[in-house]
C-alpha positions as CSV (number, residue, x, y, z in Angstrom):
1,M,-64.4,-14.3,39.3
2,V,-61.1,-14.8,37.8
3,K,-59.7,-12.1,38.9
4,D,-59.9,-13.3,42.5
5,L,-57.8,-16.5,41.2
6,V,-55.2,-14.2,39.5
7,P,-52.2,-12.1,41.2
8,C,-54.6,-9.1,42.2
9,V,-52.5,-5.6,41.2
10,H,-51.7,-2.4,42.2
11,F,-50.8,0.8,40.3
12,Y,-50.9,5.3,41.0
13,D,-53.7,4.7,37.2
14,Q,-56.1,2.8,37.9
15,D,-56.9,2.2,34.7
16,F,-54.2,0.2,34.1
17,V,-55.4,-1.7,37.2
18,D,-58.8,-2.0,34.5
19,M,-57.4,-3.5,32.1
20,Y,-55.4,-5.6,33.3
21,D,-58.4,-7.3,35.6
22,R,-60.3,-6.9,32.2
23,S,-57.4,-9.4,30.0
24,W,-58.1,-12.6,32.7
25,V,-61.6,-11.7,32.3
26,W,-61.2,-12.0,28.7
27,I,-59.0,-15.0,28.4
28,E,-62.0,-16.7,30.9
29,E,-64.1,-16.5,28.5
30,N,-61.9,-17.4,25.5
31,W,-60.7,-20.5,27.5
32,I,-61.9,-23.8,26.6
33,Q,-62.7,-26.3,28.5
34,R,-63.7,-30.7,28.1
35,Q,-64.2,-33.2,29.8
36,E,-63.6,-35.7,26.8
37,E,-60.1,-33.7,25.7
38,E,-56.5,-36.0,25.7
39,L,-54.4,-33.1,24.0
40,F,-55.7,-30.2,26.4
41,P,-56.7,-31.9,29.2
42,N,-56.4,-28.9,31.5
43,G,-58.2,-26.9,28.4
44,F,-57.0,-24.5,26.1
45,F,-57.6,-20.9,25.0
46,V,-59.2,-19.8,21.7
47,G,-57.2,-17.5,19.8
48,C,-58.6,-15.6,17.0
49,K,-58.4,-18.3,14.8
50,S,-60.9,-20.7,16.0
51,N,-60.7,-22.9,13.8
52,E,-56.6,-23.7,14.1
53,I,-54.0,-23.8,16.6
54,N,-51.2,-21.3,16.2
55,L,-48.1,-21.9,17.9
56,F,-46.8,-18.3,17.5
57,D,-50.1,-17.0,19.0
58,N,-50.4,-20.2,22.2
59,C,-46.6,-19.2,21.9
60,M,-47.6,-15.9,23.8
61,A,-50.2,-16.5,25.0
62,S,-48.5,-19.3,27.4
63,I,-46.0,-16.4,28.8
64,S,-48.5,-14.4,29.7
65,L,-50.8,-17.0,31.4
66,S,-47.6,-18.2,33.4
67,Y,-49.1,-16.0,35.9
68,S,-52.7,-17.2,36.2
69,N,-51.3,-19.1,39.3
70,Q,-51.8,-21.9,37.4
71,N,-55.5,-21.3,36.7
72,F,-55.0,-21.9,33.2
73,D,-52.9,-24.3,32.0
74,A,-49.9,-22.8,30.4
75,Y,-47.8,-25.5,29.6
76,S,-50.6,-27.6,27.6
77,L,-50.4,-24.4,24.9
78,V,-47.4,-25.8,24.3
79,D,-47.4,-29.6,24.4
80,F,-49.6,-30.0,22.0
81,F,-47.1,-28.6,19.6
82,Y,-44.6,-31.0,21.1
83,K,-46.8,-34.1,20.3
84,Q,-47.3,-33.4,16.9
85,Q,-43.7,-33.5,16.0
86,K,-42.4,-35.4,13.7
87,E,-40.0,-38.3,13.4
88,D,-37.5,-35.4,11.9
89,G,-38.7,-32.8,14.7
90,Q,-40.3,-30.9,12.2
91,I,-43.3,-29.1,14.2
92,F,-45.4,-26.5,12.2
93,D,-46.8,-23.9,13.0
94,R,-51.1,-24.0,12.4
95,Y,-52.9,-27.0,12.8
96,D,-56.8,-27.2,12.4
97,S,-58.8,-27.6,15.3
98,T,-60.4,-30.1,14.1
99,T,-58.5,-32.8,11.9
100,L,-55.4,-31.8,13.8
101,K,-54.5,-31.6,10.3
102,P,-51.0,-29.2,9.5
103,I,-52.3,-25.8,7.7
104,V,-50.3,-25.3,5.4
105,S,-49.7,-22.0,2.4
106,E,-47.6,-22.0,-0.7
107,D,-45.6,-19.3,0.3
108,N,-44.7,-21.2,3.7
109,P,-44.6,-25.1,2.7
110,K,-43.5,-26.2,5.9
111,G,-44.6,-24.3,8.1
112,I,-41.8,-22.8,9.8
113,C,-42.2,-20.2,12.1
114,P,-40.4,-18.1,14.8
115,P,-38.7,-20.5,16.8
116,L,-39.5,-19.0,20.5
117,L,-39.4,-22.1,22.5
118,P,-36.9,-22.2,24.1
119,Y,-37.4,-18.9,25.5
120,V,-40.9,-20.1,26.4
121,E,-39.6,-22.7,28.6
122,F,-37.4,-20.4,30.2
123,C,-39.8,-18.2,31.3
124,F,-42.1,-21.1,32.7
125,Y,-39.2,-22.4,34.7
126,H,-38.3,-19.0,36.4
127,K,-42.9,-18.4,36.8
128,I,-43.4,-21.9,37.3
129,G,-40.8,-23.8,38.9
130,N,-40.7,-27.5,37.5
131,K,-37.2,-28.6,36.9
132,K,-38.3,-31.9,35.8
133,R,-40.2,-30.5,32.6
134,L,-37.0,-28.7,31.2
135,K,-35.3,-32.3,31.4
136,E,-38.6,-33.5,29.4
137,V,-38.7,-31.0,26.9
138,V,-35.3,-31.1,26.2
139,P,-35.3,-33.6,23.3
140,Y,-38.0,-31.9,22.1
141,L,-36.4,-28.9,21.4
142,E,-33.1,-29.3,20.6
143,K,-34.8,-32.2,17.8
144,Y,-37.2,-29.0,15.9
145,F,-33.9,-27.0,16.3
146,N,-31.9,-29.6,14.6
147,Y,-34.7,-29.8,12.0
148,I,-34.4,-26.0,11.3
149,V,-30.8,-26.4,10.8
150,S,-31.1,-29.1,8.4
151,N,-33.7,-27.5,6.2
152,F,-32.9,-24.1,6.5
153,Q,-29.1,-23.0,7.5
154,C,-27.1,-22.7,3.8
155,A,-23.2,-22.7,3.3
156,N,-22.2,-19.2,5.2
157,G,-24.0,-20.5,8.3
158,L,-27.1,-18.0,8.2
159,F,-30.7,-18.8,7.7
160,H,-32.8,-18.9,5.0
161,V,-36.9,-19.0,4.9
162,P,-39.9,-17.4,3.5
163,I,-40.6,-14.8,4.8
164,S,-44.2,-15.0,6.5
165,A,-41.9,-17.2,8.7
166,C,-40.7,-13.8,10.7
167,H,-44.1,-12.8,11.2
168,L,-43.6,-8.8,10.1
169,G,-47.2,-8.8,8.6
170,N,-47.2,-6.7,5.3
171,V,-44.1,-4.8,5.6
172,P,-42.1,-5.2,2.3
173,R,-38.6,-7.1,2.2
174,Y,-38.3,-6.8,-1.4
175,N,-34.8,-9.3,-2.6
176,T,-34.4,-10.5,1.1
177,Y,-33.1,-13.7,1.1
178,Y,-31.8,-14.0,4.7
179,P,-33.6,-12.2,7.2
180,V,-32.0,-10.4,9.8
181,D,-35.1,-11.2,12.2
182,F,-34.9,-15.4,11.8
183,N,-31.9,-15.6,11.9
184,A,-31.0,-13.5,15.1
185,M,-34.4,-15.2,16.5
186,M,-32.1,-18.3,15.8
187,A,-29.6,-16.7,18.3
188,V,-32.5,-16.9,20.4
189,A,-32.9,-20.0,20.7
190,A,-29.5,-21.1,20.8
191,L,-28.8,-18.6,23.6
192,Y,-31.6,-20.1,25.9
193,M,-31.4,-23.4,24.8
194,S,-27.3,-23.0,26.8
195,N,-29.3,-21.3,29.5
196,I,-31.5,-24.4,29.8
197,G,-28.3,-26.7,29.6
198,D,-26.7,-24.1,32.5
199,I,-29.8,-25.1,34.9
200,L,-29.8,-28.8,34.1
201,N,-25.6,-28.6,35.1
202,D,-25.6,-30.5,31.3
203,K,-22.2,-29.3,30.6
204,E,-22.0,-31.0,27.5
205,L,-25.8,-29.5,26.3
206,S,-24.6,-25.7,27.3
207,F,-21.4,-26.0,25.7
208,R,-22.6,-26.5,22.0
209,Y,-25.5,-24.0,21.9
210,K,-23.5,-21.5,23.2
211,R,-20.5,-22.5,20.0
212,V,-24.1,-22.5,17.7
213,Y,-24.8,-19.4,19.8
214,F,-21.4,-17.3,19.5
215,S,-21.3,-18.9,15.8
216,L,-24.7,-16.9,14.5
217,K,-24.2,-13.6,16.9
218,T,-20.4,-13.5,14.7
219,R,-22.2,-14.1,11.6
220,I,-24.6,-11.5,12.1
221,N,-22.4,-8.9,13.6
222,S,-20.2,-9.3,10.3
223,M,-22.8,-9.6,7.5
224,M,-25.7,-8.1,8.5
225,W,-24.7,-4.7,10.2
226,S,-24.4,-1.4,8.2
227,D,-21.5,0.8,9.7
228,E,-22.4,3.4,8.2
229,D,-26.3,3.6,9.1
230,H,-25.4,2.1,12.3
231,F,-28.4,-0.8,12.3
232,Y,-28.5,-4.0,10.9
233,Y,-30.2,-4.8,8.1
234,D,-31.8,-8.1,5.7
235,I,-29.3,-9.2,3.3
236,D,-30.3,-10.2,-0.2
237,E,-28.6,-13.7,-2.1
238,N,-25.8,-12.7,-3.0
239,E,-25.1,-11.2,0.8
240,V,-25.5,-7.5,0.0
241,I,-27.4,-5.4,2.2
242,I,-30.7,-4.2,1.7
243,K,-31.2,-1.0,3.4
244,N,-35.1,-1.0,4.4
245,K,-34.9,-0.7,8.3
246,H,-37.5,-2.3,10.0
247,I,-38.3,-3.3,13.6
248,G,-37.0,-7.2,12.9
249,S,-34.0,-5.9,13.9
250,Y,-34.3,-5.6,17.4
251,W,-34.5,-9.6,18.1
252,T,-30.6,-8.7,18.1
253,M,-31.4,-7.0,21.1
254,L,-32.9,-9.9,23.0
255,A,-30.4,-12.3,21.6
256,E,-27.7,-10.0,22.9
257,I,-26.1,-9.5,19.7
258,P,-24.9,-5.8,19.6
259,N,-21.8,-5.1,21.9
260,D,-22.7,-1.9,24.0
261,E,-21.5,1.2,21.1
262,Y,-24.0,-1.5,19.0
263,A,-26.7,-0.9,21.2
264,G,-26.4,2.6,22.1
265,F,-27.0,3.2,18.2
266,L,-29.7,0.7,18.0
267,I,-31.8,2.7,21.3
268,D,-30.4,6.3,19.7
269,A,-32.9,5.1,16.8
270,L,-35.8,3.8,19.4
271,K,-35.8,7.5,20.9
272,D,-35.3,9.4,17.3
273,P,-39.2,10.6,16.6
274,A,-37.6,10.6,12.8
275,E,-36.7,6.8,13.5
276,F,-39.1,4.6,15.9
277,G,-39.3,7.2,18.5
278,T,-43.2,7.6,17.5
279,D,-45.4,8.4,20.3
280,N,-46.7,4.8,20.9
281,P,-43.8,3.3,20.6
282,F,-42.6,1.1,18.1
283,P,-43.8,1.2,14.8
284,C,-43.1,-2.0,12.8
285,V,-41.2,0.0,9.9
286,P,-39.2,3.8,11.2
287,V,-40.8,7.2,9.9
288,S,-38.0,7.0,8.1
289,N,-39.3,4.6,6.1
290,P,-41.0,5.0,2.5
291,C,-43.9,3.3,3.6
292,F,-44.3,4.2,6.6
293,S,-48.1,5.4,7.0
294,E,-49.2,7.4,9.8
295,E,-52.2,5.6,10.0
296,G,-50.3,2.6,10.4
297,N,-51.6,0.4,7.6
298,G,-51.3,-2.8,8.8
299,Y,-47.9,-3.1,10.0
300,K,-46.5,-0.4,7.7
301,G,-45.8,2.4,10.5
302,G,-48.4,0.4,12.6
303,V,-47.7,-0.3,16.3
304,V,-47.9,-4.1,17.3
305,P,-48.2,-5.5,20.6
306,F,-45.7,-8.3,20.1
307,Y,-42.9,-6.3,19.4
308,T,-43.4,-3.8,21.4
309,Y,-43.2,-6.4,23.8
310,M,-39.8,-7.7,22.4
311,V,-38.0,-4.4,22.1
312,I,-38.6,-4.2,25.8
313,K,-37.4,-7.4,27.3
314,G,-34.3,-6.4,24.3
315,L,-33.6,-2.9,26.2
316,N,-33.8,-4.9,29.5
317,K,-30.5,-6.6,28.1
318,Y,-28.8,-3.2,28.6
319,D,-29.3,-1.6,31.5
320,S,-32.5,0.8,29.6
321,F,-34.8,-0.3,32.7
322,V,-35.9,3.7,32.5
323,F,-36.5,4.2,28.8
324,A,-38.2,0.7,28.6
325,R,-41.0,1.3,31.5
326,E,-41.7,4.8,30.0
327,C,-42.2,3.0,26.5
328,A,-44.5,0.1,28.2
329,I,-46.2,2.7,30.1
330,R,-46.8,5.1,27.0
331,H,-48.3,2.6,24.6
332,M,-50.3,0.9,27.3
333,Y,-51.8,4.2,27.0
334,F,-52.5,3.9,23.8
335,I,-54.1,0.3,24.2
336,L,-56.4,2.0,27.1
337,D,-57.4,4.8,24.6
338,T,-58.8,3.2,21.3
339,L,-60.3,1.2,23.8
340,H,-62.1,4.0,25.7
341,P,-62.0,6.5,22.6
342,D,-63.8,9.3,24.0
343,G,-64.1,7.9,27.7
344,E,-67.4,6.4,27.4
345,T,-67.5,4.8,24.1
346,V,-66.2,0.8,24.5
347,G,-63.8,-0.5,21.3
348,D,-61.4,-2.6,21.8
349,V,-57.6,-4.1,21.7
350,W,-56.1,-5.2,18.2
351,E,-53.2,-6.4,16.5
352,S,-51.8,-3.1,15.8
353,Y,-52.3,0.9,16.6
354,K,-51.3,3.5,15.0
355,P,-48.3,5.2,15.9
356,N,-49.0,8.9,16.3
357,K,-52.6,9.1,17.5
358,E,-55.2,6.7,19.1
359,G,-56.8,3.6,17.1
360,A,-56.3,0.8,15.3
361,S,-54.0,0.3,12.4
362,I,-55.9,0.8,9.0
363,S,-55.4,-1.4,5.8
364,L,-54.8,1.2,2.9
365,D,-53.2,-0.6,0.4
366,G,-55.8,-3.8,1.1
367,D,-52.6,-6.3,2.0
368,F,-53.5,-7.0,6.1
369,V,-56.5,-7.5,7.9
370,N,-56.2,-6.5,11.5
371,Q,-57.2,-9.0,14.0
372,K,-59.5,-7.5,17.4
373,R,-59.4,-9.0,20.5
374,N,-55.8,-10.6,19.4
375,L,-55.4,-11.6,23.6
376,A,-52.7,-13.8,23.0
377,M,-51.0,-10.7,21.3
378,I,-52.2,-7.7,23.4
379,S,-51.7,-9.8,27.1
380,L,-48.1,-9.5,26.6
381,I,-48.7,-5.7,27.3
382,T,-51.2,-5.7,29.9
383,I,-50.3,-8.8,31.7
384,T,-47.2,-9.7,31.4
385,L,-45.4,-6.3,31.5
386,M,-47.8,-4.9,33.3
387,I,-45.7,-7.0,35.8
388,E,-42.7,-7.5,34.8
389,N,-41.8,-3.8,33.8
390,I,-45.4,-1.4,34.5
391,I,-44.8,-2.2,38.5
392,G,-41.2,-3.8,37.3
393,L,-40.9,-6.9,39.6
394,E,-38.4,-9.9,38.4
395,I,-39.3,-13.0,39.9
396,S,-37.2,-16.7,39.7
397,L,-39.1,-19.3,41.9
398,P,-36.4,-22.0,41.6
399,R,-33.5,-19.0,43.1
400,K,-36.5,-17.7,45.5
401,T,-36.0,-14.6,44.2
402,V,-38.5,-11.5,43.8
403,D,-36.1,-8.1,42.7
404,W,-38.3,-5.2,42.5
405,T,-37.1,-2.1,40.0
406,M,-38.8,1.2,41.2
407,T,-37.6,4.2,39.0
408,S,-39.0,5.8,42.2
409,L,-41.4,5.5,44.8
410,E,-45.4,5.5,43.8
411,S,-48.2,3.5,45.0
412,M,-48.6,0.0,42.9
413,G,-47.8,-3.6,44.1
414,I,-48.8,-6.8,43.7
415,E,-51.2,-9.1,45.8
416,K,-51.6,-13.4,45.9
417,L,-48.4,-14.0,43.5
418,S,-48.3,-17.4,43.9
419,L,-44.5,-18.8,43.4
420,K,-45.6,-22.4,43.6
421,R,-47.5,-23.1,47.0
422,N,-46.3,-19.7,48.5
423,N,-48.8,-16.6,48.1
424,I,-47.1,-13.8,48.5
425,T,-47.9,-9.5,48.9
426,I,-46.0,-6.6,48.4
427,L,-47.2,-3.0,47.9
428,S,-45.6,0.4,48.4
429,N,-47.4,3.3,49.8
430,K,-46.8,6.3,52.0
431,N,-48.5,6.9,55.4
432,I,-47.6,9.0,58.2
433,R,-43.9,7.3,58.7
434,G,-43.2,7.8,55.6
435,W,-42.8,5.7,52.2
436,E,-43.3,1.7,53.6
437,I,-43.4,-1.6,52.0
438,R,-45.8,-3.8,53.3
439,L,-44.4,-7.9,52.8
440,E,-47.0,-10.9,53.4
441,S,-46.2,-14.2,52.4
442,E,-46.3,-18.1,53.3
443,K,-42.5,-19.1,53.2
444,L,-39.6,-17.4,53.5
445,Y,-38.1,-15.8,49.8
446,Y,-35.5,-13.2,48.8
447,F,-36.4,-9.7,48.2
448,T,-34.1,-6.5,46.6
449,I,-35.2,-3.2,45.6
450,L,-33.9,-1.2,43.2
451,I,-34.9,2.7,43.7
452,L,-33.3,3.8,41.1
453,D,-33.7,8.1,41.7
454,E,-32.5,7.4,44.9
455,N,-29.6,5.2,44.5
456,K,-31.1,2.8,47.4
457,K,-30.7,-0.9,46.5
458,K,-31.0,-3.4,49.3
459,T,-31.2,-7.8,49.9
460,L,-33.2,-9.0,52.1
461,P,-35.3,-12.7,53.6
462,I,-38.2,-12.3,54.3
463,P,-39.8,-14.9,55.9
464,S,-43.3,-16.3,56.8
465,G,-45.9,-14.1,58.2
466,K,-46.6,-10.4,57.4
467,C,-43.7,-7.3,57.7
468,S,-42.9,-3.5,56.5
469,M,-40.2,-2.2,56.0
470,L,-39.7,1.8,55.9
471,I,-37.5,2.9,52.6
472,D,-35.9,5.9,55.0
473,K,-34.1,3.0,57.2
474,L,-33.0,1.1,53.9
């Protein structure tokens, strides 16, 4: 059984644990293993559309699969696209799974999509810890980045791409020429390319992408920020702001573009029930947008797990862990309530959810098909955020560190988490002696615990074997 091979999570709400376990079972059911397969020698994940291999879906899936204790090969999902890279650096977003030929559409003939690969490789490095791999993939990442620059960057330094490349579904974006989300995505890519340069101690690589990053950051802040509305917007061909709010603007936070003042305004909008602060966080367009629908209507009011993940990761950059965790938990409850609408009936998981009540987003305009059981996307919540934000564990295998941020003392933790050749267990429970953290490890690592409501923080070397610590003694 797959749940015996992957990390086991503990949480005070058993439904969350069951959802985590079920996600791994679903992934196993959709994992294809073929002896003769050369492109995916260790198997591959089949997404919603079995006739295509999708870069966006594979990037999402690989982030979660990096927690599989290497029972599912996260590397192979993106390595396929490196193998398909053309001489000029082009990688198409979709390939036919039978012929391996690119699948293109009339509105996106070059098959461009969110440039997530540097971010994904950075995640791989900290979760799986292969520095040699980073060095090997840098040439592919650079060629792809340079291809996008050569084909889509304009004279003003901003990027003009087809709107469908931004993956914001059926959200209307009339007259958008320079999308704020894609430009912020390129800043994310440059930022993580620079981080990769730092890891490899390649000062030239790091400096080169820092320069690209700061150039983009400056342009986005000067051309796309509205002082009147305190928000980032798309702009038209004449560089005029288009006042159409959507969730794509929050890529700027993941890219660390806003200063603290700007970020404060953006976070206020996430908390405002008249904007993005719906019961199920966060809709792709705010309540104030004329196209917002309580039924979700695809992405026109729909809450999409990928964007909830992206916003939460952006919040983490601005010291908003408590709010981010609260939103992750709220979103998980909506996923659970839609899966079990009356406690007994079994529903399903979806690409898009309603913003203020349980249920899948309904298409009212006929311009959106809500994908059922989009595992690549849903696992970002049920696996990745479950470990990183709901339980609160931040893991870096190269640094041999595990940081546990708890808002308050709760019964939760993780067992059998593989740090390469080191399986660890970290559990918090209350007993007659008070709150206790039980730890088990095969090798030395460094453990930091931060309990926010008690203002307690402690870093300790955890030796091999079993040990425990009492919170009252910290």
